[in-house]
VEXDREN-656493 format. One record per residue: residue number from 1; residue in one letter; z, x, y of N, C-alpha, C in turn. Coordinates in Angstrom, 3 decimals. Layout:
% residues N
(rec NUM, A, (Z, X, Y), (Z, X, Y), (Z, X, Y))
...
% end
This chain:
% residues 129
(rec 1, Q, (62.685, -7.920, -72.568), (61.298, -7.505, -72.364), (60.400, -8.748, -72.359))
(rec 2, V, (59.406, -8.739, -71.492), (58.461, -9.850, -71.376), (57.048, -9.319, -71.556))
(rec 3, H, (56.257, -10.024, -72.358), (54.870, -9.643, -72.591), (53.976, -10.735, -72.008))
(rec 4, L, (52.999, -10.328, -71.204), (52.128, -11.280, -70.516), (50.667, -11.014, -70.882))
(rec 5, V, (49.940, -12.070, -71.206), (48.521, -11.937, -71.540), (47.726, -12.995, -70.787))
(rec 6, E, (46.819, -12.529, -69.924), (46.003, -13.446, -69.138), (44.723, -13.834, -69.877))
(rec 7, S, (44.206, -15.014, -69.535), (42.918, -15.470, -70.066), (42.333, -16.479, -69.103))
(rec 8, G, (41.075, -16.824, -69.320), (40.445, -17.865, -68.522), (39.503, -17.379, -67.440))
(rec 9, G, (39.436, -16.060, -67.254), (38.528, -15.544, -66.254), (37.073, -15.734, -66.674))
(rec 10, G, (36.162, -15.479, -65.744), (34.751, -15.617, -66.053), (33.914, -15.552, -64.797))
(rec 11, S, (32.658, -15.933, -64.950), (31.721, -15.930, -63.832), (31.332, -17.354, -63.487))
(rec 12, V, (31.444, -17.687, -62.211), (31.078, -19.022, -61.750), (30.339, -18.904, -60.430))
(rec 13, Q, (29.665, -19.981, -60.065), (29.020, -20.023, -58.762), (30.006, -20.522, -57.724))
(rec 14, A, (29.723, -20.192, -56.492), (30.574, -20.653, -55.394), (30.682, -22.173, -55.433))
(rec 15, G, (31.921, -22.639, -55.199), (32.198, -24.064, -55.277), (32.704, -24.516, -56.623))
(rec 16, G, (32.600, -23.648, -57.606), (33.040, -23.977, -58.948), (34.536, -23.815, -59.129))
(rec 17, S, (34.978, -24.045, -60.359), (36.410, -23.989, -60.678), (36.656, -23.144, -61.925))
(rec 18, L, (37.824, -22.568, -61.976), (38.316, -21.871, -63.162), (39.807, -22.130, -63.282))
(rec 19, R, (40.296, -22.081, -64.504), (41.732, -22.193, -64.729), (42.196, -20.981, -65.506))
(rec 20, L, (43.029, -20.181, -64.852), (43.591, -19.008, -65.510), (44.880, -19.394, -66.216))
(rec 21, S, (45.105, -18.759, -67.360), (46.343, -18.952, -68.109), (46.999, -17.608, -68.349))
(rec 22, C, (48.307, -17.620, -68.413), (49.075, -16.413, -68.710), (50.108, -16.774, -69.765))
(rec 23, A, (49.886, -16.280, -70.973), (50.824, -16.535, -72.060), (51.975, -15.551, -71.971))
(rec 24, A, (53.186, -16.086, -71.880), (54.373, -15.256, -71.727), (55.225, -15.320, -72.983))
(rec 25, S, (55.673, -14.176, -73.438), (56.577, -14.115, -74.583), (57.724, -13.164, -74.257))
(rec 26, G, (58.858, -13.388, -74.908), (60.015, -12.550, -74.647), (61.027, -13.262, -73.756))
(rec 27, D, (61.809, -12.498, -73.013), (62.924, -13.032, -72.243), (62.494, -13.506, -70.859))
(rec 28, V, (61.434, -14.340, -70.819), (60.956, -14.818, -69.531), (61.961, -15.747, -68.877))
(rec 29, Y, (62.888, -16.291, -69.649), (63.867, -17.227, -69.095), (64.777, -16.551, -68.075))
(rec 30, F, (64.860, -15.230, -68.116), (65.713, -14.509, -67.183), (64.986, -14.115, -65.906))
(rec 31, S, (63.676, -14.402, -65.838), (62.919, -14.061, -64.643), (63.210, -15.064, -63.530))
(rec 32, N, (63.280, -14.584, -62.322), (63.512, -15.436, -61.153), (62.223, -16.084, -60.674))
(rec 33, C, (61.103, -15.421, -60.927), (59.833, -15.925, -60.422), (58.675, -15.316, -61.207))
(rec 34, M, (57.538, -15.987, -61.126), (56.300, -15.488, -61.729), (55.174, -15.714, -60.743))
(rec 35, G, (54.089, -14.992, -60.906), (53.022, -15.171, -59.949), (51.699, -14.577, -60.385))
(rec 36, W, (50.722, -14.820, -59.549), (49.376, -14.283, -59.739), (49.033, -13.353, -58.578))
(rec 37, F, (48.477, -12.229, -58.923), (48.062, -11.234, -57.943), (46.633, -10.835, -58.283))
(rec 38, R, (45.898, -10.338, -57.299), (44.512, -9.963, -57.569), (44.149, -8.684, -56.831))
(rec 39, Q, (43.139, -8.018, -57.368), (42.653, -6.803, -56.734), (41.154, -6.712, -56.922))
(rec 40, A, (40.460, -6.597, -55.808), (39.012, -6.414, -55.818), (38.708, -4.927, -55.700))
(rec 41, P, (37.551, -4.486, -56.188), (37.205, -3.058, -56.113), (37.260, -2.545, -54.685))
(rec 42, G, (37.950, -1.434, -54.501), (38.041, -0.815, -53.191), (39.003, -1.484, -52.234))
(rec 43, Q, (39.722, -2.482, -52.717), (40.659, -3.191, -51.855), (42.069, -3.100, -52.420))
(rec 44, E, (43.039, -3.337, -51.562), (44.424, -3.336, -51.990), (44.725, -4.606, -52.793))
(rec 45, R, (45.691, -4.501, -53.672), (46.126, -5.659, -54.426), (46.815, -6.646, -53.496))
(rec 46, E, (46.614, -7.922, -53.721), (47.221, -8.938, -52.869), (47.801, -10.062, -53.712))
(rec 47, G, (48.844, -10.657, -53.184), (49.444, -11.795, -53.853), (48.619, -13.038, -53.630))
(rec 48, V, (48.490, -13.850, -54.665), (47.723, -15.084, -54.597), (48.656, -16.296, -54.570))
(rec 49, A, (49.547, -16.357, -55.542), (50.464, -17.502, -55.637), (51.690, -17.092, -56.442))
(rec 50, V, (52.822, -17.643, -56.046), (54.086, -17.341, -56.708), (54.852, -18.638, -56.926))
(rec 51, I, (55.544, -18.720, -58.051), (56.392, -19.871, -58.330), (57.775, -19.374, -58.723))
(rec 52, Y, (58.811, -19.983, -58.149), (60.182, -19.638, -58.470), (60.670, -20.571, -59.571))
(rec 53, I, (61.228, -19.978, -60.616), (61.578, -20.755, -61.800), (63.078, -20.899, -61.995))
(rec 54, S, (63.831, -20.459, -60.999), (65.264, -20.693, -61.037), (65.516, -22.190, -60.865))
(rec 55, P, (66.517, -22.743, -61.583), (66.820, -24.177, -61.420), (67.166, -24.544, -59.983))
(rec 56, R, (67.585, -23.558, -59.206), (67.978, -23.834, -57.809), (66.800, -23.757, -56.854))
(rec 57, D, (65.669, -23.272, -57.345), (64.529, -23.065, -56.440), (63.247, -23.127, -57.233))
(rec 58, G, (62.543, -24.225, -57.153), (61.271, -24.356, -57.853), (60.096, -24.270, -56.919))
(rec 59, S, (60.266, -23.582, -55.808), (59.236, -23.562, -54.783), (58.006, -22.773, -55.209))
(rec 60, K, (56.887, -23.102, -54.576), (55.619, -22.429, -54.795), (55.122, -21.885, -53.461))
(rec 61, H, (54.504, -20.717, -53.507), (54.030, -20.080, -52.299), (52.614, -19.566, -52.532))
(rec 62, Y, (51.780, -19.718, -51.516), (50.379, -19.339, -51.646), (49.941, -18.441, -50.502))
(rec 63, A, (49.002, -17.566, -50.789), (48.358, -16.807, -49.731), (47.536, -17.776, -48.883))
(rec 64, D, (47.454, -17.491, -47.599), (46.711, -18.375, -46.692), (45.267, -18.558, -47.149))
(rec 65, S, (44.697, -17.523, -47.726), (43.289, -17.557, -48.114), (43.000, -18.517, -49.268))
(rec 66, V, (44.039, -18.942, -49.996), (43.807, -19.823, -51.144), (44.497, -21.171, -51.019))
(rec 67, K, (45.242, -21.371, -49.939), (45.938, -22.644, -49.761), (44.949, -23.803, -49.755))
(rec 68, G, (45.301, -24.849, -50.495), (44.431, -26.013, -50.574), (43.352, -25.908, -51.633))
(rec 69, R, (43.164, -24.723, -52.202), (42.144, -24.520, -53.229), (42.743, -24.124, -54.583))
(rec 70, F, (43.833, -23.380, -54.563), (44.468, -22.901, -55.790), (45.796, -23.613, -55.998))
(rec 71, T, (46.148, -23.824, -57.263), (47.422, -24.435, -57.614), (48.072, -23.660, -58.749))
(rec 72, I, (49.306, -23.227, -58.532), (50.051, -22.520, -59.563), (50.983, -23.510, -60.256))
(rec 73, S, (51.126, -23.355, -61.566), (52.037, -24.216, -62.299), (52.553, -23.485, -63.526))
(rec 74, L, (53.651, -24.001, -64.068), (54.298, -23.380, -65.225), (54.567, -24.464, -66.252))
(rec 75, S, (54.262, -24.188, -67.508), (54.523, -25.167, -68.555), (56.016, -25.433, -68.657))
(rec 76, S, (56.376, -26.595, -69.178), (57.783, -26.998, -69.236), (58.613, -26.054, -70.098))
(rec 77, N, (57.997, -25.438, -71.105), (58.735, -24.496, -71.952), (58.674, -23.065, -71.417))
(rec 78, M, (58.074, -22.914, -70.233), (57.997, -21.622, -69.537), (57.203, -20.584, -70.304))
(rec 79, N, (56.401, -21.003, -71.244), (55.621, -20.055, -72.026), (54.254, -19.743, -71.428))
(rec 80, T, (53.777, -20.607, -70.527), (52.439, -20.404, -69.981), (52.432, -20.654, -68.477))
(rec 81, L, (51.911, -19.690, -67.757), (51.710, -19.798, -66.310), (50.230, -20.067, -66.067))
(rec 82, Y, (49.937, -21.008, -65.175), (48.561, -21.370, -64.898), (48.206, -21.110, -63.432))
(rec 83, L, (46.910, -20.928, -63.209), (46.379, -20.889, -61.855), (45.073, -21.677, -61.872))
(rec 84, Q, (45.124, -22.883, -61.315), (43.924, -23.698, -61.173), (43.232, -23.289, -59.889))
(rec 85, M, (41.984, -22.867, -60.016), (41.236, -22.382, -58.859), (40.027, -23.280, -58.644))
(rec 86, D, (40.014, -23.976, -57.530), (38.916, -24.880, -57.175), (38.200, -24.375, -55.932))
(rec 87, N, (36.988, -24.862, -55.751), (36.182, -24.476, -54.588), (36.169, -22.953, -54.423))
(rec 88, L, (35.855, -22.272, -55.483), (35.869, -20.813, -55.466), (34.827, -20.255, -54.521))
(rec 89, K, (35.179, -19.124, -53.918), (34.310, -18.448, -52.974), (34.016, -17.038, -53.476))
(rec 90, P, (32.914, -16.440, -53.034), (32.611, -15.060, -53.475), (33.753, -14.083, -53.179))
(rec 91, E, (34.483, -14.305, -52.099), (35.592, -13.410, -51.765), (36.783, -13.557, -52.700))
(rec 92, D, (36.743, -14.527, -53.601), (37.789, -14.644, -54.621), (37.523, -13.723, -55.815))
(rec 93, T, (36.372, -13.075, -55.818), (36.035, -12.156, -56.906), (37.043, -11.010, -56.966))
(rec 94, A, (37.673, -10.844, -58.125), (38.703, -9.813, -58.293), (39.214, -9.829, -59.728))
(rec 95, M, (39.995, -8.827, -60.046), (40.786, -8.843, -61.283), (42.081, -9.551, -60.968))
(rec 96, Y, (42.421, -10.549, -61.757), (43.621, -11.341, -61.528), (44.692, -10.951, -62.537))
(rec 97, Y, (45.896, -10.673, -62.015), (47.003, -10.252, -62.849), (48.137, -11.265, -62.790))
(rec 98, C, (48.749, -11.481, -63.932), (49.944, -12.300, -64.025), (51.151, -11.363, -63.960))
(rec 99, A, (52.206, -11.808, -63.290), (53.403, -10.976, -63.164), (54.651, -11.823, -63.296))
(rec 100, A, (55.715, -11.200, -63.744), (57.016, -11.871, -63.854), (58.102, -10.913, -63.382))
(rec 101, D, (59.055, -11.464, -62.674), (60.176, -10.686, -62.173), (61.003, -10.112, -63.325))
(rec 102, A, (61.407, -8.856, -63.174), (62.205, -8.200, -64.209), (63.614, -7.846, -63.744))
(rec 103, H, (63.931, -8.153, -62.476), (65.200, -7.677, -61.920), (66.036, -8.795, -61.294))
(rec 104, G, (65.627, -10.046, -61.451), (66.367, -11.131, -60.814), (66.174, -11.157, -59.313))
(rec 105, E, (65.040, -10.650, -58.866), (64.756, -10.573, -57.432), (63.605, -11.499, -57.066))
(rec 106, R, (63.270, -11.512, -55.809), (62.193, -12.369, -55.339), (60.833, -11.727, -55.627))
(rec 107, C, (59.786, -12.556, -55.543), (58.426, -12.089, -55.790), (57.604, -12.304, -54.527))
(rec 108, P, (57.675, -11.417, -53.583), (56.925, -11.609, -52.336), (55.433, -11.483, -52.556))
(rec 109, L, (54.658, -12.238, -51.812), (53.204, -12.153, -51.910), (52.675, -10.836, -51.350))
(rec 110, V, (53.420, -10.275, -50.416), (53.007, -9.018, -49.797), (53.955, -7.901, -50.212))
(rec 111, G, (53.394, -6.815, -50.683), (54.194, -5.640, -50.992), (54.978, -5.702, -52.285))
(rec 112, Y, (54.610, -6.602, -53.185), (55.357, -6.721, -54.437), (54.994, -5.570, -55.366))
(rec 113, D, (56.003, -4.933, -55.947), (55.797, -3.797, -56.824), (55.613, -4.289, -58.259))
(rec 114, L, (54.364, -4.578, -58.616), (54.109, -5.104, -59.951), (54.492, -4.114, -61.040))
(rec 115, E, (54.259, -2.856, -60.779), (54.458, -1.864, -61.826), (55.926, -1.749, -62.234))
(rec 116, S, (56.857, -2.133, -61.382), (58.268, -2.050, -61.745), (58.781, -3.382, -62.283))
(rec 117, N, (57.869, -4.339, -62.422), (58.199, -5.619, -63.037), (57.275, -5.815, -64.243))
(rec 118, Y, (57.192, -7.025, -64.745), (56.312, -7.275, -65.877), (54.947, -7.713, -65.364))
(rec 119, M, (53.877, -7.175, -65.937), (52.548, -7.601, -65.552), (51.601, -7.511, -66.734))
(rec 120, G, (50.568, -8.356, -66.720), (49.578, -8.319, -67.779), (48.476, -7.337, -67.447))
(rec 121, R, (47.449, -7.324, -68.277), (46.344, -6.385, -68.096), (45.241, -6.951, -67.218))
(rec 122, G, (45.298, -8.227, -66.930), (44.354, -8.817, -66.009), (43.202, -9.547, -66.669))
(rec 123, T, (42.588, -10.437, -65.885), (41.385, -11.147, -66.312), (40.443, -11.192, -65.116))
(rec 124, Q, (39.175, -10.897, -65.363), (38.200, -10.765, -64.279), (37.644, -12.123, -63.871))
(rec 125, V, (37.598, -12.336, -62.563), (36.971, -13.532, -61.994), (35.838, -13.071, -61.076))
(rec 126, T, (34.644, -13.591, -61.319), (33.487, -13.235, -60.508), (32.844, -14.510, -59.986))
(rec 127, V, (32.711, -14.587, -58.671), (32.126, -15.769, -58.036), (30.850, -15.348, -57.320))
(rec 128, S, (29.755, -15.962, -57.689), (28.470, -15.620, -57.079), (28.097, -16.663, -56.027))
(rec 129, S, (27.359, -16.212, -55.033), (26.977, -17.113, -53.934), (25.692, -17.857, -54.255))
% end
């Protein structure tokens, strides 16, 4: 079992930065990947960034909308997942969720079933123009 708790959300003006953190506890070492997903009111949930933590694959993947602005990283002890968000835009406003694979499978940015994997309760990010 893996427990995830997000923090670091808040309100910023456009162009500002925030760093989200996700504290992970439990058997996260067995997860194949972890990532950040977001959902704005009235919109579908979307993948933001994913990192593969298998020793054979440490790749990172980003949604086109955040490439060059967001950076995902994982602490060396795998206890904390980060999302550095720079040059924030009003369209980045959403609830951000941390997720971890629970089945040894991939974490696609599109169509990922968070509810059948591990996910936190979210942290709100609001960007004003």
